[in-house]
N, C-alpha and C positions, 0 to 999 in steps of 0.2 A: 589533519587526522591521518597519521602516517600509515595505517594498515588498510586504508581504503583502496579499492581497485581503480577508482576514478578520482580526479582532483576534488578533494573535500576539505573545506576550511572551517575552522571555528572562528566566527566573526562577531562583531558587535553591531547591532542595529540601534539607532538612536532616533528619538522624536522629541525635540525640545530638550528638556532636562532628564528625560527617561532613557535609560539604556538597558538592553538585555541581550544575552548571548543567542546566536543563531548558527545554524549550519548553512554554509554557502557552497553550492556545487555549480560552477560555471559550465555552460554548454561546451566551451572550447576545451575543457579538461576531461571530456568524456572519451573513454577508450572505444575505438570502433569495434562493433560486433557484427558477425555475419548475419544474424537473424533479426536485429533491431535496426531501424533506420538511424543513420548517423546524426548525432546531435539532438535526439528526441527524448533522451532519458529524463532530463529535467522537466519536460512537459508532462511526462507520465507520472512523475512524483506529484506534480500539482494536481493532475487529474484524479489521482487516488484520494488526495485530501478533499477535493471538491465532491467526489462521490460519497465519501464518508460523511461530509456535512449534509449533503442532500438527503441521505438516509437517516441522519440524526444519530449516528452510531459513535462518533467521537473516537474513531480508530487512529487517525493520523493527526499529528500535531499541526497547528496552523502553518500553511505552506503557500508561498506565492512566487511568481516570476518577478525578478528585479534585475536592473542593470547595475552590476557591482564593479569592483576594481578590475576584475578580469573579464568583464563583459556580462552579457545576459546569462542568467542562470536561476536555479531554484534556491530560495531562501526559506528555511524552516526553523521554527522556534526550537531551541535546544532544550532537551529534557534532562534536567539534573537527576541522575539515577545512580544506583549501585551497580557498577560494571560486573560484579560477580553474579548478578541476577539475570535470568534469561527465561525463555519459554519453559525449559525443563524444571527450573526451580519454582516458577510461578504457577505451574499448571494446577497443583493440588488446591491452592487457595483462590484461584481466579479462573476456574473452569468455565463459568458462564461468559466472561469477557473473551476468553480465548476461543470458545465455541463461535462467538460472533466473528472473530478473526478468521476462522475456518470458512465461514460463509462468505465473508468479504473477499478472501483470497480466490475463491471460485469465481466471483463476479469480476474481479480485476484480472484474473488469469495470472496470478503471481508466479513467476518462474524462479523466485529466489527468496523464499521465506525461511531464513535461518533462525535458529533459536535466539541469537543475539539481537535480532531485529524486533524483539518484544521487550519493552522497557517499562519499569514501574517508577513513576515519578516520586521523588522523595517528598515533595511538598504535600501532595494529596493522595498518593497511592494509586492514582489512575494508571492503567496499563495502556501504553501507546505502541503503535507499530511504525517502524521507520524503514528506510531503504526500499522504495517502491519504484525504482527506475525500470526494472524488468517486468513490466506489467502491460496489460491491454494489447498483447499480440493477437492478431486475428486467427492464429493457429493455436490449438490447445497445448499449453506449456506448463501446467500447474506442477510446481516443484516446491515442496514444503516439508517442514518437520512436523506440521500439525496434522497428524493422521489419527490421533486418539479418538476423534469423533466420526471417523469414516463409517458410512452406512447408517448413521443416526438420522432421524427425522429432523428437518430444519425447524427450529422453534417457530410456532405460528406468528408471534409478534414480529420476527425477522422477515418471514414471508410476507406479512402484511405491509411492512415497510418497502419491500422490493416491488410489490404490486402497485402501491401508491406511487412510487417513483416512475415506474414504467408508464403509468397512465398520464404523467405530466411530461409529455414529449417535448414541448417547447422549452421548459426549464432545463431538461437534460441536455438538449441540443445547444442551448445557450452557454451552459457551463462547460461541457466536455467537448463540444464540437470544435472550438478553436484550438484544442490541445491534441486531438487525435484525428487520424484520417478517416474517411467515410467507411472503409472496410473494417477498421477497428471499432468504430461506433456500432456497426451492424453486428459484429461478432459479440460485443458486450450485450446487446439486446438479446441475441440468441442464447447466450449463456444464462442470462437472467430468466428468460422464458423457460428454458429447460430445467433450471433449478426449481422453479415454481411447479412445473408440470410433474417432475419426478418426486419432488418433496423430500429428498434425502441427500446427504452429503456424499460425494463420490468416494470410491475406494481407489487405492493405487492401481495403476494399469500395469498388468504383467508385461515385462520386457521394456518398460519405460523407466528412465532414471527419475523416479518420483521424489527423491530426497536430495537436497542440495549438499554440497561439500565445500568447506567444513560444515558440520552440523550447527555449530555455534558461531 
């Protein structure tokens, strides 16, 4: 995938006679960043998928850690989509799904939600989110194009899902604990608690670069 900032390959995963396309991001191909621990981005991608599954939201395509041709890395089901579609073209017809994205991005502290990270699958029309390597930092780093719902009340069904998840400490620790460090785990719980307590989606912070570049 030539326009990716880190090593990103379109690969094939096979099981017996079944083959399907996947995205493979090896740990060794991650570009070092000053604010995220080296070699951790692939684990953060898996953690976002696992959180999406625990919530029952279906935001992130199936994602696992695997040992591939270039070493251990993230492997994610490839979503066949129209590359001309993105957040800004999908918003009008998929507002409820993208509102869920906005809540999800607060929970995972997404530092890079570009418009092109929202895809609509050709097969079933489901809207997926991809590229979650810059997530789960223990400092507040939300940077996203999804500000259309800022200040809105978090829909009660989504709040209920977050409350249910926070109550199941053992399950959360078992799924996310091996992928994140203790400080990041605590910061996630703190964000979830604050979201429930306040009950509304945040507004962009003055003086902070709240929108990624490029936008798509």
